mmCIF file as gemmi writes it, N, C-alpha and C atoms, coordinates in Angstrom:
data_model
loop_
_atom_site.group_PDB
_atom_site.id
_atom_site.type_symbol
_atom_site.label_atom_id
_atom_site.label_alt_id
_atom_site.label_comp_id
_atom_site.label_asym_id
_atom_site.label_entity_id
_atom_site.label_seq_id
_atom_site.pdbx_PDB_ins_code
_atom_site.Cartn_x
_atom_site.Cartn_y
_atom_site.Cartn_z
_atom_site.occupancy
_atom_site.B_iso_or_equiv
_atom_site.pdbx_formal_charge
_atom_site.auth_seq_id
_atom_site.auth_asym_id
_atom_site.pdbx_PDB_model_num
ATOM 1 N N . MET Axp A 1 ? -65.089 221.049 -71.424 1 0 ? 1 A 1
ATOM 2 C CA . MET Axp A 1 ? -65.221 221.319 -70.01 1 0 ? 1 A 1
ATOM 3 C C . MET Axp A 1 ? -65.798 220.136 -69.266 1 0 ? 1 A 1
ATOM 4 N N . ALA Axp A 2 ? -66.624 219.351 -69.938 1 0 ? 2 A 1
ATOM 5 C CA . ALA Axp A 2 ? -67.213 218.197 -69.264 1 0 ? 2 A 1
ATOM 6 C C . ALA Axp A 2 ? -66.11 217.231 -68.853 1 0 ? 2 A 1
ATOM 7 N N . ALA Axp A 3 ? -65.087 217.105 -69.678 1 0 ? 3 A 1
ATOM 8 C CA . ALA Axp A 3 ? -63.988 216.198 -69.349 1 0 ? 3 A 1
ATOM 9 C C . ALA Axp A 3 ? -63.267 216.653 -68.084 1 0 ? 3 A 1
ATOM 10 N N . ALA Axp A 4 ? -63.084 217.941 -67.924 1 0 ? 4 A 1
ATOM 11 C CA . ALA Axp A 4 ? -62.365 218.465 -66.759 1 0 ? 4 A 1
ATOM 12 C C . ALA Axp A 4 ? -63.124 218.215 -65.468 1 0 ? 4 A 1
ATOM 13 N N . SER Axp A 5 ? -64.422 218.184 -65.53 1 0 ? 5 A 1
ATOM 14 C CA . SER Axp A 5 ? -65.186 218.006 -64.296 1 0 ? 5 A 1
ATOM 15 C C . SER Axp A 5 ? -65.033 216.599 -63.721 1 0 ? 5 A 1
ATOM 16 N N . PHE Axp A 6 ? -64.637 215.634 -64.536 1 0 ? 6 A 1
ATOM 17 C CA . PHE Axp A 6 ? -64.486 214.265 -64.065 1 0 ? 6 A 1
ATOM 18 C C . PHE Axp A 6 ? -63.039 213.866 -63.8 1 0 ? 6 A 1
ATOM 19 N N . LEU Axp A 7 ? -62.105 214.76 -64.045 1 0 ? 7 A 1
ATOM 20 C CA . LEU Axp A 7 ? -60.686 214.46 -63.832 1 0 ? 7 A 1
ATOM 21 C C . LEU Axp A 7 ? -60.286 214.699 -62.378 1 0 ? 7 A 1
ATOM 22 N N . PRO Axp A 8 ? -59.192 214.087 -61.952 1 0 ? 8 A 1
ATOM 23 C CA . PRO Axp A 8 ? -58.664 214.402 -60.623 1 0 ? 8 A 1
ATOM 24 C C . PRO Axp A 8 ? -58.235 215.871 -60.565 1 0 ? 8 A 1
ATOM 25 N N . ARG Axp A 9 ? -58.229 216.438 -59.366 1 0 ? 9 A 1
ATOM 26 C CA . ARG Axp A 9 ? -57.929 217.868 -59.198 1 0 ? 9 A 1
ATOM 27 C C . ARG Axp A 9 ? -56.661 218.323 -59.905 1 0 ? 9 A 1
ATOM 28 N N . GLY Axp A 10 ? -55.616 217.576 -59.782 1 0 ? 10 A 1
ATOM 29 C CA . GLY Axp A 10 ? -54.331 217.992 -60.345 1 0 ? 10 A 1
ATOM 30 C C . GLY Axp A 10 ? -54.288 218.033 -61.859 1 0 ? 10 A 1
ATOM 31 N N . GLU Axp A 11 ? -55.252 217.404 -62.523 1 0 ? 11 A 1
ATOM 32 C CA . GLU Axp A 11 ? -55.242 217.334 -63.983 1 0 ? 11 A 1
ATOM 33 C C . GLU Axp A 11 ? -56.239 218.284 -64.639 1 0 ? 11 A 1
ATOM 34 N N . LYS Axp A 12 ? -57.015 219.012 -63.879 1 0 ? 12 A 1
ATOM 35 C CA . LYS Axp A 12 ? -58.065 219.88 -64.432 1 0 ? 12 A 1
ATOM 36 C C . LYS Axp A 12 ? -57.543 221.201 -64.985 1 0 ? 12 A 1
ATOM 37 N N . GLU Axp A 13 ? -56.504 221.708 -64.395 1 0 ? 13 A 1
ATOM 38 C CA . GLU Axp A 13 ? -56.037 223.06 -64.709 1 0 ? 13 A 1
ATOM 39 C C . GLU Axp A 13 ? -55.805 223.307 -66.204 1 0 ? 13 A 1
ATOM 40 N N . PRO Axp A 14 ? -55.122 222.425 -66.942 1 0 ? 14 A 1
ATOM 41 C CA . PRO Axp A 14 ? -54.92 222.706 -68.378 1 0 ? 14 A 1
ATOM 42 C C . PRO Axp A 14 ? -56.228 222.8 -69.162 1 0 ? 14 A 1
ATOM 43 N N . TYR Axp A 15 ? -57.207 221.99 -68.793 1 0 ? 15 A 1
ATOM 44 C CA . TYR Axp A 15 ? -58.492 222.026 -69.489 1 0 ? 15 A 1
ATOM 45 C C . TYR Axp A 15 ? -59.228 223.34 -69.223 1 0 ? 15 A 1
ATOM 46 N N . VAL Axp A 16 ? -59.143 223.815 -68.022 1 0 ? 16 A 1
ATOM 47 C CA . VAL Axp A 16 ? -59.807 225.078 -67.687 1 0 ? 16 A 1
ATOM 48 C C . VAL Axp A 16 ? -59.116 226.232 -68.41 1 0 ? 16 A 1
ATOM 49 N N . ARG Axp A 17 ? -57.779 226.181 -68.495 1 0 ? 17 A 1
ATOM 50 C CA . ARG Axp A 17 ? -57.046 227.223 -69.233 1 0 ? 17 A 1
ATOM 51 C C . ARG Axp A 17 ? -57.467 227.25 -70.697 1 0 ? 17 A 1
ATOM 52 N N . VAL Axp A 18 ? -57.618 226.079 -71.309 1 0 ? 18 A 1
ATOM 53 C CA . VAL Axp A 18 ? -58.055 226.005 -72.708 1 0 ? 18 A 1
ATOM 54 C C . VAL Axp A 18 ? -59.456 226.589 -72.855 1 0 ? 18 A 1
ATOM 55 N N . ALA Axp A 19 ? -60.338 226.289 -71.921 1 0 ? 19 A 1
ATOM 56 C CA . ALA Axp A 19 ? -61.703 226.825 -71.969 1 0 ? 19 A 1
ATOM 57 C C . ALA Axp A 19 ? -61.684 228.352 -71.868 1 0 ? 19 A 1
ATOM 58 N N . ILE Axp A 20 ? -60.828 228.888 -71.01 1 0 ? 20 A 1
ATOM 59 C CA . ILE Axp A 20 ? -60.711 230.342 -70.874 1 0 ? 20 A 1
ATOM 60 C C . ILE Axp A 20 ? -60.207 230.956 -72.166 1 0 ? 20 A 1
ATOM 61 N N . ARG Axp A 21 ? -59.228 230.307 -72.782 1 0 ? 21 A 1
ATOM 62 C CA . ARG Axp A 21 ? -58.68 230.806 -74.046 1 0 ? 21 A 1
ATOM 63 C C . ARG Axp A 21 ? -59.757 230.791 -75.138 1 0 ? 21 A 1
ATOM 64 N N . LYS Axp A 22 ? -60.553 229.737 -75.184 1 0 ? 22 A 1
ATOM 65 C CA . LYS Axp A 22 ? -61.622 229.657 -76.177 1 0 ? 22 A 1
ATOM 66 C C . LYS Axp A 22 ? -62.701 230.703 -75.913 1 0 ? 22 A 1
ATOM 67 N N . LEU Axp A 23 ? -62.984 230.961 -74.668 1 0 ? 23 A 1
ATOM 68 C CA . LEU Axp A 23 ? -63.97 231.985 -74.324 1 0 ? 23 A 1
ATOM 69 C C . LEU Axp A 23 ? -63.466 233.37 -74.735 1 0 ? 23 A 1
ATOM 70 N N . ASP Axp A 24 ? -62.181 233.623 -74.56 1 0 ? 24 A 1
ATOM 71 C CA . ASP Axp A 24 ? -61.607 234.891 -75.009 1 0 ? 24 A 1
ATOM 72 C C . ASP Axp A 24 ? -61.731 235.042 -76.524 1 0 ? 24 A 1
ATOM 73 N N . THR Axp A 25 ? -61.528 233.94 -77.252 1 0 ? 25 A 1
ATOM 74 C CA . THR Axp A 25 ? -61.693 233.961 -78.706 1 0 ? 25 A 1
ATOM 75 C C . THR Axp A 25 ? -63.141 234.274 -79.068 1 0 ? 25 A 1
ATOM 76 N N . LEU Axp A 26 ? -64.078 233.687 -78.344 1 0 ? 26 A 1
ATOM 77 C CA . LEU Axp A 26 ? -65.492 233.966 -78.576 1 0 ? 26 A 1
ATOM 78 C C . LEU Axp A 26 ? -65.807 235.444 -78.353 1 0 ? 26 A 1
ATOM 79 N N . ARG Axp A 27 ? -65.228 236.02 -77.305 1 0 ? 27 A 1
ATOM 80 C CA . ARG Axp A 27 ? -65.451 237.453 -77.046 1 0 ? 27 A 1
ATOM 81 C C . ARG Axp A 27 ? -64.984 238.307 -78.213 1 0 ? 27 A 1
ATOM 82 N N . ILE Axp A 28 ? -63.826 237.977 -78.757 1 0 ? 28 A 1
ATOM 83 C CA . ILE Axp A 28 ? -63.276 238.736 -79.885 1 0 ? 28 A 1
ATOM 84 C C . ILE Axp A 28 ? -64.176 238.588 -81.105 1 0 ? 28 A 1
ATOM 85 N N . LEU Axp A 29 ? -64.612 237.353 -81.382 1 0 ? 29 A 1
ATOM 86 C CA . LEU Axp A 29 ? -65.477 237.137 -82.535 1 0 ? 29 A 1
ATOM 87 C C . LEU Axp A 29 ? -66.819 237.842 -82.382 1 0 ? 29 A 1
ATOM 88 N N . LEU Axp A 30 ? -67.357 237.855 -81.173 1 0 ? 30 A 1
ATOM 89 C CA . LEU Axp A 30 ? -68.597 238.588 -80.931 1 0 ? 30 A 1
ATOM 90 C C . LEU Axp A 30 ? -68.413 240.081 -81.176 1 0 ? 30 A 1
ATOM 91 N N . MET Axp A 31 ? -67.28 240.604 -80.718 1 0 ? 31 A 1
ATOM 92 C CA . MET Axp A 31 ? -67.012 242.03 -80.909 1 0 ? 31 A 1
ATOM 93 C C . MET Axp A 31 ? -66.879 242.365 -82.397 1 0 ? 31 A 1
ATOM 94 N N . ILE Axp A 32 ? -66.214 241.495 -83.126 1 0 ? 32 A 1
ATOM 95 C CA . ILE Axp A 32 ? -66.07 241.708 -84.566 1 0 ? 32 A 1
ATOM 96 C C . ILE Axp A 32 ? -67.432 241.664 -85.243 1 0 ? 32 A 1
ATOM 97 N N . ALA Axp A 33 ? -68.274 240.699 -84.861 1 0 ? 33 A 1
ATOM 98 C CA . ALA Axp A 33 ? -69.623 240.601 -85.44 1 0 ? 33 A 1
ATOM 99 C C . ALA Axp A 33 ? -70.436 241.852 -85.137 1 0 ? 33 A 1
ATOM 100 N N . TRP Axp A 34 ? -70.301 242.37 -83.923 1 0 ? 34 A 1
ATOM 101 C CA . TRP Axp A 34 ? -71.037 243.578 -83.55 1 0 ? 34 A 1
ATOM 102 C C . TRP Axp A 34 ? -70.518 244.797 -84.308 1 0 ? 34 A 1
ATOM 103 N N . GLU Axp A 35 ? -69.18 244.926 -84.386 1 0 ? 35 A 1
ATOM 104 C CA . GLU Axp A 35 ? -68.597 246.082 -85.071 1 0 ? 35 A 1
ATOM 105 C C . GLU Axp A 35 ? -68.887 246.066 -86.563 1 0 ? 35 A 1
ATOM 106 N N . SER Axp A 36 ? -69.014 244.874 -87.147 1 0 ? 36 A 1
ATOM 107 C CA . SER Axp A 36 ? -69.311 244.795 -88.58 1 0 ? 36 A 1
ATOM 108 C C . SER Axp A 36 ? -70.823 244.813 -88.839 1 0 ? 36 A 1
ATOM 109 N N . ARG Axp A 37 ? -71.585 245.016 -87.782 1 0 ? 37 A 1
ATOM 110 C CA . ARG Axp A 37 ? -73.047 245.114 -87.824 1 0 ? 37 A 1
ATOM 111 C C . ARG Axp A 37 ? -73.726 243.812 -88.266 1 0 ? 37 A 1
ATOM 112 N N . ALA Axp A 38 ? -73.021 242.696 -88.072 1 0 ? 38 A 1
ATOM 113 C CA . ALA Axp A 38 ? -73.639 241.396 -88.329 1 0 ? 38 A 1
ATOM 114 C C . ALA Axp A 38 ? -74.505 240.998 -87.138 1 0 ? 38 A 1
ATOM 115 N N . LEU Axp A 39 ? -74.272 241.656 -86.012 1 0 ? 39 A 1
ATOM 116 C CA . LEU Axp A 39 ? -75.01 241.388 -84.778 1 0 ? 39 A 1
ATOM 117 C C . LEU Axp A 39 ? -75.46 242.733 -84.222 1 0 ? 39 A 1
ATOM 118 N N . ASP Axp A 40 ? -76.761 242.87 -83.984 1 0 ? 40 A 1
ATOM 119 C CA . ASP Axp A 40 ? -77.225 244.162 -83.476 1 0 ? 40 A 1
ATOM 120 C C . ASP Axp A 40 ? -76.864 244.338 -81.996 1 0 ? 40 A 1
ATOM 121 N N . THR Axp A 41 ? -76.961 245.546 -81.527 1 0 ? 41 A 1
ATOM 122 C CA . THR Axp A 41 ? -76.516 245.902 -80.179 1 0 ? 41 A 1
ATOM 123 C C . THR Axp A 41 ? -77.271 245.147 -79.1 1 0 ? 41 A 1
ATOM 124 N N . LYS Axp A 42 ? -78.558 244.966 -79.284 1 0 ? 42 A 1
ATOM 125 C CA . LYS Axp A 42 ? -79.36 244.272 -78.275 1 0 ? 42 A 1
ATOM 126 C C . LYS Axp A 42 ? -78.922 242.812 -78.128 1 0 ? 42 A 1
ATOM 127 N N . LYS Axp A 43 ? -78.737 242.14 -79.243 1 0 ? 43 A 1
ATOM 128 C CA . LYS Axp A 43 ? -78.291 240.745 -79.208 1 0 ? 43 A 1
ATOM 129 C C . LYS Axp A 43 ? -76.871 240.641 -78.678 1 0 ? 43 A 1
ATOM 130 N N . TYR Axp A 44 ? -76.012 241.559 -79.101 1 0 ? 44 A 1
ATOM 131 C CA . TYR Axp A 44 ? -74.63 241.567 -78.614 1 0 ? 44 A 1
ATOM 132 C C . TYR Axp A 44 ? -74.598 241.735 -77.096 1 0 ? 44 A 1
ATOM 133 N N . GLY Axp A 45 ? -75.42 242.612 -76.577 1 0 ? 45 A 1
ATOM 134 C CA . GLY Axp A 45 ? -75.469 242.837 -75.136 1 0 ? 45 A 1
ATOM 135 C C . GLY Axp A 45 ? -75.948 241.601 -74.383 1 0 ? 45 A 1
ATOM 136 N N . ALA Axp A 46 ? -76.975 240.951 -74.913 1 0 ? 46 A 1
ATOM 137 C CA . ALA Axp A 46 ? -77.513 239.757 -74.257 1 0 ? 46 A 1
ATOM 138 C C . ALA Axp A 46 ? -76.502 238.618 -74.26 1 0 ? 46 A 1
ATOM 139 N N . ILE Axp A 47 ? -75.871 238.398 -75.401 1 0 ? 47 A 1
ATOM 140 C CA . ILE Axp A 47 ? -74.874 237.323 -75.489 1 0 ? 47 A 1
ATOM 141 C C . ILE Axp A 47 ? -73.66 237.643 -74.642 1 0 ? 47 A 1
ATOM 142 N N . SER Axp A 48 ? -73.213 238.887 -74.671 1 0 ? 48 A 1
ATOM 143 C CA . SER Axp A 48 ? -72.037 239.289 -73.898 1 0 ? 48 A 1
ATOM 144 C C . SER Axp A 48 ? -72.247 239.101 -72.406 1 0 ? 48 A 1
ATOM 145 N N . LYS Axp A 49 ? -73.454 239.356 -71.957 1 0 ? 49 A 1
ATOM 146 C CA . LYS Axp A 49 ? -73.771 239.199 -70.539 1 0 ? 49 A 1
ATOM 147 C C . LYS Axp A 49 ? -73.572 237.739 -70.1 1 0 ? 49 A 1
ATOM 148 N N . VAL Axp A 50 ? -74.041 236.819 -70.911 1 0 ? 50 A 1
ATOM 149 C CA . VAL Axp A 50 ? -73.884 235.392 -70.609 1 0 ? 50 A 1
ATOM 150 C C . VAL Axp A 50 ? -72.411 234.984 -70.679 1 0 ? 50 A 1
ATOM 151 N N . VAL Axp A 51 ? -71.716 235.47 -71.691 1 0 ? 51 A 1
ATOM 152 C CA . VAL Axp A 51 ? -70.304 235.131 -71.862 1 0 ? 51 A 1
ATOM 153 C C . VAL Axp A 51 ? -69.488 235.652 -70.681 1 0 ? 51 A 1
ATOM 154 N N . GLU Axp A 52 ? -69.815 236.831 -70.2 1 0 ? 52 A 1
ATOM 155 C CA . GLU Axp A 52 ? -69.109 237.393 -69.053 1 0 ? 52 A 1
ATOM 156 C C . GLU Axp A 52 ? -69.33 236.553 -67.797 1 0 ? 52 A 1
ATOM 157 N N . GLU Axp A 53 ? -70.539 236.084 -67.606 1 0 ? 53 A 1
ATOM 158 C CA . GLU Axp A 53 ? -70.834 235.243 -66.443 1 0 ? 53 A 1
ATOM 159 C C . GLU Axp A 53 ? -70.06 233.929 -66.517 1 0 ? 53 A 1
ATOM 160 N N . VAL Axp A 54 ? -70.005 233.33 -67.679 1 0 ? 54 A 1
ATOM 161 C CA . VAL Axp A 54 ? -69.227 232.103 -67.857 1 0 ? 54 A 1
ATOM 162 C C . VAL Axp A 54 ? -67.751 232.391 -67.588 1 0 ? 54 A 1
ATOM 163 N N . GLY Axp A 55 ? -67.284 233.538 -68.041 1 0 ? 55 A 1
ATOM 164 C CA . GLY Axp A 55 ? -65.892 233.921 -67.788 1 0 ? 55 A 1
ATOM 165 C C . GLY Axp A 55 ? -65.598 234.062 -66.307 1 0 ? 55 A 1
ATOM 166 N N . ARG Axp A 56 ? -66.517 234.651 -65.565 1 0 ? 56 A 1
ATOM 167 C CA . ARG Axp A 56 ? -66.344 234.778 -64.115 1 0 ? 56 A 1
ATOM 168 C C . ARG Axp A 56 ? -66.292 233.403 -63.457 1 0 ? 56 A 1
ATOM 169 N N . GLN Axp A 57 ? -67.155 232.512 -63.893 1 0 ? 57 A 1
ATOM 170 C CA . GLN Axp A 57 ? -67.18 231.165 -63.321 1 0 ? 57 A 1
ATOM 171 C C . GLN Axp A 57 ? -65.901 230.404 -63.636 1 0 ? 57 A 1
ATOM 172 N N . LEU Axp A 58 ? -65.443 230.491 -64.888 1 0 ? 58 A 1
ATOM 173 C CA . LEU Axp A 58 ? -64.193 229.821 -65.255 1 0 ? 58 A 1
ATOM 174 C C . LEU Axp A 58 ? -63.004 230.423 -64.509 1 0 ? 58 A 1
ATOM 175 N N . GLY Axp A 59 ? -62.993 231.741 -64.378 1 0 ? 59 A 1
ATOM 176 C CA . GLY Axp A 59 ? -61.912 232.397 -63.644 1 0 ? 59 A 1
ATOM 177 C C . GLY Axp A 59 ? -61.877 231.967 -62.186 1 0 ? 59 A 1
ATOM 178 N N . GLY Axp A 60 ? -63.046 231.858 -61.584 1 0 ? 60 A 1
ATOM 179 C CA . GLY Axp A 60 ? -63.111 231.4 -60.199 1 0 ? 60 A 1
ATOM 180 C C . GLY Axp A 60 ? -62.655 229.961 -60.055 1 0 ? 60 A 1
ATOM 181 N N . TRP Axp A 61 ? -63.049 229.118 -61.001 1 0 ? 61 A 1
ATOM 182 C CA . TRP Axp A 61 ? -62.652 227.718 -60.976 1 0 ? 61 A 1
ATOM 183 C C . TRP Axp A 61 ? -61.136 227.598 -61.135 1 0 ? 61 A 1
ATOM 184 N N . TYR Axp A 62 ? -60.59 228.378 -62.087 1 0 ? 62 A 1
ATOM 185 C CA . TYR Axp A 62 ? -59.145 228.349 -62.315 1 0 ? 62 A 1
ATOM 186 C C . TYR Axp A 62 ? -58.387 228.842 -61.084 1 0 ? 62 A 1
ATOM 187 N N . GLY Axp A 63 ? -58.866 229.904 -60.463 1 0 ? 63 A 1
ATOM 188 C CA . GLY Axp A 63 ? -58.22 230.421 -59.26 1 0 ? 63 A 1
ATOM 189 C C . GLY Axp A 63 ? -58.242 229.404 -58.132 1 0 ? 63 A 1
ATOM 190 N N . GLN Axp A 64 ? -59.352 228.738 -57.978 1 0 ? 64 A 1
ATOM 191 C CA . GLN Axp A 64 ? -59.477 227.707 -56.944 1 0 ? 64 A 1
ATOM 192 C C . GLN Axp A 64 ? -58.513 226.554 -57.223 1 0 ? 64 A 1
ATOM 193 N N . LEU Axp A 65 ? -58.405 226.152 -58.475 1 0 ? 65 A 1
ATOM 194 C CA . LEU Axp A 65 ? -57.5 225.052 -58.827 1 0 ? 65 A 1
ATOM 195 C C . LEU Axp A 65 ? -56.044 225.423 -58.582 1 0 ? 65 A 1
ATOM 196 N N . THR Axp A 66 ? -55.667 226.655 -58.954 1 0 ? 66 A 1
ATOM 197 C CA . THR Axp A 66 ? -54.264 227.049 -58.752 1 0 ? 66 A 1
ATOM 198 C C . THR Axp A 66 ? -53.928 227.158 -57.271 1 0 ? 66 A 1
ATOM 199 N N . ARG Axp A 67 ? -54.874 227.62 -56.459 1 0 ? 67 A 1
ATOM 200 C CA . ARG Axp A 67 ? -54.62 227.68 -55.007 1 0 ? 67 A 1
ATOM 201 C C . ARG Axp A 67 ? -54.496 226.279 -54.416 1 0 ? 67 A 1
ATOM 202 N N . GLN Axp A 68 ? -55.313 225.367 -54.881 1 0 ? 68 A 1
ATOM 203 C CA . GLN Axp A 68 ? -55.276 223.999 -54.353 1 0 ? 68 A 1
ATOM 204 C C . GLN Axp A 68 ? -54.038 223.243 -54.8 1 0 ? 68 A 1
ATOM 205 N N . ASN Axp A 69 ? -53.525 223.576 -55.984 1 0 ? 69 A 1
ATOM 206 C CA . ASN Axp A 69 ? -52.39 222.844 -56.529 1 0 ? 69 A 1
ATOM 207 C C . ASN Axp A 69 ? -51.042 223.423 -56.123 1 0 ? 69 A 1
ATOM 208 N N . GLN Axp A 70 ? -51.047 224.543 -55.411 1 0 ? 70 A 1
ATOM 209 C CA . GLN Axp A 70 ? -49.786 225.135 -54.974 1 0 ? 70 A 1
ATOM 210 C C . GLN Axp A 70 ? -49.173 224.265 -53.89 1 0 ? 70 A 1
ATOM 211 N N . THR Axp A 71 ? -47.85 224.128 -53.959 1 0 ? 71 A 1
ATOM 212 C CA . THR Axp A 71 ? -47.178 223.359 -52.919 1 0 ? 71 A 1
ATOM 213 C C . THR Axp A 71 ? -46.956 224.259 -51.707 1 0 ? 71 A 1
ATOM 214 N N . PRO Axp A 72 ? -47.249 223.767 -50.513 1 0 ? 72 A 1
ATOM 215 C CA . PRO Axp A 72 ? -47.041 224.592 -49.313 1 0 ? 72 A 1
ATOM 216 C C . PRO Axp A 72 ? -45.564 224.858 -49.086 1 0 ? 72 A 1
ATOM 217 N N . ARG Axp A 73 ? -45.273 226.063 -48.614 1 0 ? 73 A 1
ATOM 218 C CA . ARG Axp A 73 ? -43.861 226.436 -48.394 1 0 ? 73 A 1
ATOM 219 C C . ARG Axp A 73 ? -43.479 226.262 -46.967 1 0 ? 73 A 1
């Protein structure tokens, strides 16, 4: 993600998409850890809360990039 912050606007979108995909993978792995009782509910809740906030931020960034990169009709 650090690389995307220094790129020109038109080149950031693929990096943000990759970050979103990796965050989704993290969510799945966290859920598996919780379901297999490798992670207790309290820790799962705390980590999930942070992951959700990062997801909201990445989603907002991606939405902003796609709106900016659209060609006017």
